[in-house]
Every structure is written in structure tokens, then in C-alpha cells.
C-alpha positions as CSV (number, residue, x, y, z in Angstrom):
1,M,-40.9,31.8,-57.1
2,D,-42.0,31.0,-60.6
3,S,-43.8,34.6,-62.1
4,S,-43.5,36.2,-65.3
5,S,-44.5,39.7,-63.5
6,L,-43.0,41.1,-60.4
7,R,-46.1,43.2,-59.7
8,P,-47.9,42.0,-56.8
9,P,-51.1,40.3,-58.4
10,G,-48.7,38.8,-60.9
11,L,-46.6,37.4,-58.1
12,H,-48.7,36.4,-55.8
13,S,-50.1,33.3,-58.4
14,G,-46.7,32.1,-58.6
15,L,-45.4,32.1,-54.8
16,G,-45.6,28.4,-53.5
17,V,-44.7,26.2,-50.7
18,Q,-42.2,23.3,-50.7
19,A,-41.7,21.4,-47.7
20,I,-38.6,18.4,-47.3
21,V,-38.9,16.0,-44.7
22,A,-35.8,14.1,-44.6
23,L,-35.0,11.0,-42.1
24,A,-31.6,9.6,-41.2
25,I,-31.4,5.8,-40.0
26,P,-28.0,4.6,-39.6
27,L,-27.6,1.0,-40.4
28,D,-24.1,0.6,-39.4
29,D,-21.6,3.3,-37.5
30,G,-18.9,1.4,-38.1
31,G,-18.1,0.0,-35.0
32,V,-18.0,2.6,-32.9
33,A,-20.4,1.3,-30.3
34,E,-18.9,-2.4,-30.4
35,A,-15.2,-0.1,-29.7
36,R,-16.4,1.8,-26.7
37,E,-18.1,-1.4,-25.3
38,K,-14.5,-3.0,-25.4
39,Q,-12.9,0.0,-24.1
40,A,-15.3,-0.2,-21.0
41,L,-14.5,-3.4,-20.3
42,V,-10.8,-3.3,-21.0
43,K,-11.4,-0.5,-18.1
44,L,-13.2,-2.4,-16.1
45,E,-10.8,-5.3,-15.8
46,Q,-7.8,-2.9,-15.3
47,V,-9.8,-1.7,-12.4
48,Q,-11.1,-5.4,-11.0
49,A,-6.8,-6.0,-11.5
50,G,-5.8,-3.1,-9.9
51,R,-8.0,-4.1,-7.0
52,A,-7.0,-7.8,-6.7
53,L,-3.4,-6.7,-6.4
54,A,-4.0,-4.2,-3.6
55,L,-5.5,-6.5,-1.7
56,R,-2.8,-9.0,-2.4
57,Q,-0.1,-5.7,-1.4
58,F,-2.2,-5.3,2.1
59,S,-2.3,-8.8,3.0
60,Q,1.6,-8.9,2.6
61,L,2.5,-6.0,4.4
62,F,0.0,-7.0,7.3
63,E,1.4,-10.5,7.4
64,S,5.0,-9.5,7.3
65,S,4.4,-6.8,9.8
66,L,3.1,-9.0,12.4
67,A,5.5,-11.7,11.5
68,Q,8.1,-9.5,12.1
69,A,6.4,-8.0,15.1
70,R,6.2,-11.6,17.0
71,A,9.8,-12.5,16.0
72,A,11.2,-9.0,17.4
73,L,8.8,-9.6,20.6
74,R,10.6,-12.6,21.0
75,R,14.2,-11.8,20.7
76,S,13.5,-9.0,23.2
77,H,12.3,-12.0,25.8
78,L,15.5,-13.7,24.9
79,G,17.6,-10.3,25.1
80,R,16.3,-9.9,28.4
81,E,17.2,-13.1,29.4
82,N,20.6,-13.0,28.1
83,L,21.1,-9.6,29.8
84,A,20.0,-10.9,33.4
85,Q,22.7,-13.8,33.0
86,A,25.3,-11.5,31.7
87,E,24.7,-9.2,34.6
88,T,25.2,-12.1,36.8
89,I,28.5,-13.1,35.0
90,F,29.6,-9.8,35.4
91,K,28.9,-9.5,39.0
92,V,30.5,-12.9,40.1
93,A,33.1,-11.8,38.0
94,L,33.7,-8.7,39.9
95,A,33.2,-10.6,43.3
96,R,36.2,-12.9,42.1
97,Y,38.2,-10.4,41.3
98,R,37.9,-8.7,44.6
99,A,38.5,-11.5,46.2
100,G,41.4,-12.2,44.5
101,K,40.6,-15.4,42.7
102,A,39.8,-14.1,39.5
103,R,42.3,-11.7,36.5
104,I,41.1,-8.0,35.4
105,I,40.6,-10.1,32.3
106,E,37.9,-11.4,33.3
107,V,36.1,-8.7,34.6
108,T,36.5,-7.0,31.7
109,D,35.5,-9.5,29.4
110,A,32.3,-9.6,31.1
111,Q,32.1,-6.3,31.5
112,N,32.0,-6.7,27.6
113,I,29.3,-9.2,27.2
114,L,26.8,-7.2,29.5
115,A,27.4,-4.4,26.9
116,V,26.8,-6.6,23.8
117,Q,24.3,-8.0,25.4
118,R,22.5,-4.6,26.7
119,L,22.5,-3.9,22.8
120,N,21.0,-6.9,21.4
121,W,18.9,-6.3,23.9
122,L,17.7,-2.4,23.1
123,Q,17.9,-3.4,19.3
124,A,15.6,-5.9,19.8
125,L,13.4,-3.7,21.4
126,A,14.0,-0.6,18.6
127,D,13.0,-3.6,16.3
128,Y,9.6,-4.2,18.0
129,Q,8.8,-1.1,18.0
130,L,9.2,-0.3,14.6
131,A,6.8,-3.7,13.5
132,L,5.1,-2.6,15.5
133,T,4.4,1.1,13.4
134,Q,4.1,-0.9,10.8
135,L,1.6,-2.9,12.0
136,R,-0.5,-0.5,13.1
137,Y,0.5,1.6,9.4
138,S,-0.9,-1.6,7.8
139,V,-3.9,-1.7,9.7
140,A,-4.9,2.2,9.4
141,L,-4.4,1.6,5.8
142,G,-6.8,-1.0,5.5
143,P,-8.3,-3.2,2.4
144,E,-11.2,-0.1,2.7
145,A,-8.7,2.7,1.6
146,L,-8.5,0.8,-1.7
147,P,-10.3,1.6,-4.9
């Protein structure tokens, strides 16, 4: 306001309106947009690398579980055959002892072999069950559970 008097008629003649319009156009953001773009690209690469690693880990877990299950199954079949042979050997040794043609040591050795073969067979069965459980876990986990 620019007036020589504070009375309403003189005050009225000195009133005016002033308006300022400012428009700010950034010419340079200091590289913030480029830094954000680079951060986004790095995050994308990290996610892709993590997914590839998880897929390799899944594949490795599945393949190793499958190989362990197959090996344990073969061992259980061989163990069952060995157990049957050990039972036959024990029966023959016992019959020979009862007939007086063998000493007791032959029977106890056959009995020890039978016990070892039974233990080997049971261990192979336990290993097979464990491998099957690991295989089921790896299949249940599956690649779709990855990020």
C-alpha cells in the first residue's frame, strides 16, 4: 500500500494488487534419477541371481536324494540276498553241529555272520526310508516355492 493518508478515501486510492507467478523447471537433478535406475537394476540382478541359485540348489537336492534312494534300494536288495545266504549257512552249521560233524565255534561264527547281515540289511532299509523322505521333501519344496 502506498498512501499519504490513513483515511478511507485516501487509503482507497493507494491500494493495489500485485501477483507473482513463478515456474521452476529443474534442468539437472544431480543424477538422482540415474542413481535410482541403477539401484533398481542392481536389485533386479540380485533377485535373478538368487532365483538361479535357488533353482540349482533345488536341482542338486533332488538329484542327490534320488541317487541316495536308488543306492539304498540296491543295498537293501543285496542285503536281503546276503541275509538269506547267512540264514542258510547258519542252518547248515547247526545241522552239522547236531550231527557231530562240526564244532560249536562254526555255529557261533555262522550266528555272528547272520546277525551282521541282518544289521546291514536293516541299515540299508533305514537309509532307503531316509532317502525317500529327503526326496519327498525336495519334491514338496519344488521350484515353485522359489521367490
